N, C-alpha and C positions, 0 to 999 in steps of 0.2 A: 262844651266840656269834653275833655279827653278822658275816656274811661277804658280801663283794662279789665278784661273778663277772662277768668279761667274756670271751666266747669269740668270737674274730674269725677268719673263714675268708676267704681271698683266692684266687679262682680266676683263672687266666689260661690262654688257649687259643692254640695255634699258628695256628689258622684261626678266623675268625668263625663263631659257632654260630647256627643258625636259631632254636633254642628250647632252653630249660633247664627241667627239672622236677626238683625236689628234695623229698624227705621229710625234714623236720627233727625230730629228737628232741632238742630243746634246752631244753625248758621244764619245770622241776621242778614238782611238785605239793605241796600241803599234806598233811601227815600228822602223826601224833604225833611230836614231836621236830623238826619242820621246818615253818616258816611262811614263805611267800613275801610279802615286804613290797612289792616292785615287780619287774617283769620286762618287757622289751621286745625286739623284733626290729627291726633296721634294715638296709635294703638300699640300696646307693648308686646305684640306678637304679630306673626304674619296674618294679614287680613286683606280682603278685597273691598275697596270702597268705590261705590258708584254714585256720583252726584246726579241729582235730577231736581225737578220742581213738581210739587203736587198740585192737585186741583184747586187749592186755595191760593196758589202763587207762592207758597213757602219754599225756600230752598231746603232740600232734604238730601240725605245721604243714606244709601243702603249699605249696610255692613255685613259681610259674609266671612265667617271663620269656620274652618274645619278642625275637628278635634283630633285627639282628646283634649278637652279644655277643663281645667279645674279652677282657673282664676284668670281674670282679664281686667286690665285697666285701660280706660278710654278717657282721653283728655282733649278738650277743645279750648283754644285760647286765641285771644286777639285784641285788637285795639280799635276803638270806635270813637268818632267825633259826633257829639250830640248838640242839639240846639233846642232851647225852650220855645215851643210853638203853642203854648197854652192849650195843649190837648188836640189841636187841629192836626189831622192826618191827611197827607197828600203825597202823590208821587209813588204810591205803593202799587205793586202788581195786583190788578183786580180782574181776574178771569171770570168772576161770578157777579151777577147783578145784586144790588142791595136786597131786593125782595127775597133772595135765597135765604137770607139770615133772619127771616121771620119764623123759620121752622123750630118746632120744639124738639128737644131730645129728652131722654130719661133724666138727665141731670138738670135740665132747665124747664121742666114742666112747672107752671106757676102754682098749681093747686088752688083751692078755694080761698085761702087766706091771702095769698099774694094778689089774686084776681080782685078780691074785695078791696084790698088796700089800694090798688091802682084805680079802681072805679071811684074811690073816695077822694082822689087827688083833685085839687083845684084846676080848672081848665083855662083860666085867664092867662094872657100873655102869649108870646110867640112859641113856636115849636122848640126853639133853643131854650127859652125860659123854662118851659115845662120839663124838658129833659134834665136841666140842671136841678130843678126843684125835686124831681123824682129821685135823682141820685142823692141829693142831700137828705131827703126824708128817709130813704133806706139806710143811709149811714147813721142817722140818729137812732134808728130802731135796732141796729145790730151792734152788739158788744164785740169788739175785736178780739180775736184769738191768734196765738202764734201759728205759723204755718204747720200743717200736718200733712206729711207726704204719704202716709200709709194708705189712705183711701181717697176716692173721689167723693165730693160733698155735694149732695143735690140741693137745689134751691129751696124746695118746699120744707125740708127738714131743718135747714139753717134758719129759715125765716121763722118757723114755728119755735125753734129754740131761742131765737133772739140773739144769736151769737154766731160768728163765722170767722174762719181764717180767710186770707186773701182770695184763695180759690173759691171757697164757698160764697163769699161776699160778691165776687164777680158773677157767679151763677145766679144769685138772687137778683142782681141788677139786670142781667140779661133776660131773665124770665119776666120781670116786671116791665122792662122796656118793650119786649115783644108783645106783651098783653096790652100795652098802651099804643101799639101800632108802629114802634120804632124797630127797624132791623137792628140786630145786636149780635155781637160775636165776642168770643173769648180771645185774649191775647196772652201768650206766654213769653216771658222775657226776663230781664234782670233789673234790679233796682239798687242803686247806691244809696245807702242810708248812712250819712257821715256821722250821726250821733250814736250809732250802734257801736258796741264794743269792738266788733271785728269789721263792721262795714260790709259784710257779705250777705247776699240774699239772691235766691231765685224767686221769681214773683209772677203774679198773674193779675190781669185787670180786664176791663171791658171796653169795647168801642160801640157807640151808637151812631146810626146814620140819621142825620137831621136834614130835612129838605132845605135847600138853599145854602147849606154849609158843607155837607158831605160827612165823612166819618170823624167823630170826635171821641177821644179817649177819656175815660173816667176811672179813677182808682178810689173807690169808696173806702177801702180798708185803710187808706192813708188820708182820706178827706181832701183829695185834690185831683186836678187833671194832671196827667203825666207831664214831667218837665224834662230838662236836660239830664236828670239823674237816672233816666230810664233807657234801657236798650230793648227795643222791640224785636222779637225773633220769629214767632209763628202765630198764626191765627187758626181758629176753627169754630164750629158751632158751640163747642164746650171744651172743657179741659182735656178730655180724652182725645179729641181730634187735634189738639195742639201740643200734646205732651212731648217733652224733650226726647223720651226714649220709649219705644214700643217694639215688640217683636216676639220671636218664638225660639225655642231651643229643642234639640233632639237629644233626649237623655233623661234618666230618672233622677230621683233625689230632690233636694231643695236648693233654692238659690237665695243669696243674700246680696243686697245692693247697698252700697254706701256712697253718698254723693257729697262732694265738697265744692262750694262755689265761692269765688272771689270776684268782687266788683269794686273798683275804686280808681282813683286818679293816679295810683302807682301800680306797677306790675306786681303780681303775687310773688311772695317769697318762694324761692326754690327749696324744696325739701331735701 
């Protein structure tokens, strides 16, 4: 599938800022099933952009802007060719061994309820069968909620509530998978939902490492393994480590951030 992506971020500040430094995880990489045709980053004022690659193998960009700054618009856009590989992930940059992704984080601690849930899972079948069964059983337990960008959602709280947005659902699966012995990681990216009114979405899901198969992606918020409707951008132990934007500013007051995302088979309309 040919997908066009536009991710626009607009910052505004109650007081002018002296300096802004941002780490951008907004650039997807080529791998089996995903080819980047074109990609660009645009800023509406003088800025220094320094591309690099982080310890997870993500393509990142450091953004430096000197003030005074009261408002800034950052836009990334591009065209991506995708292929449905039934969730199988290969050809990605892998600087870290799978065992690294067994680590817990504050957002992916399983807690007693998730640990008990995992212990009660049937153990028959192959490692792949058990991974799919674990994902399906968590999907059945969690009521889906629309994306909430305001906060990071930890696995234990979402599991106890019996409901989660895509970010929280991914954290629950990651916590459960690690408790079951599967290395697991968070994936930040984009999802084209053709039946939605606008078809736009930023998204998150999980990848589990299964012996004999490698990394396999699961999106339990959608009840599927990712298909050619997905654009994979960045990974981390949890959402915080794969978030599209993070950084710091020098200056007082408050900031407001508005994000607009377009994903679809046609380019975004120009405003």
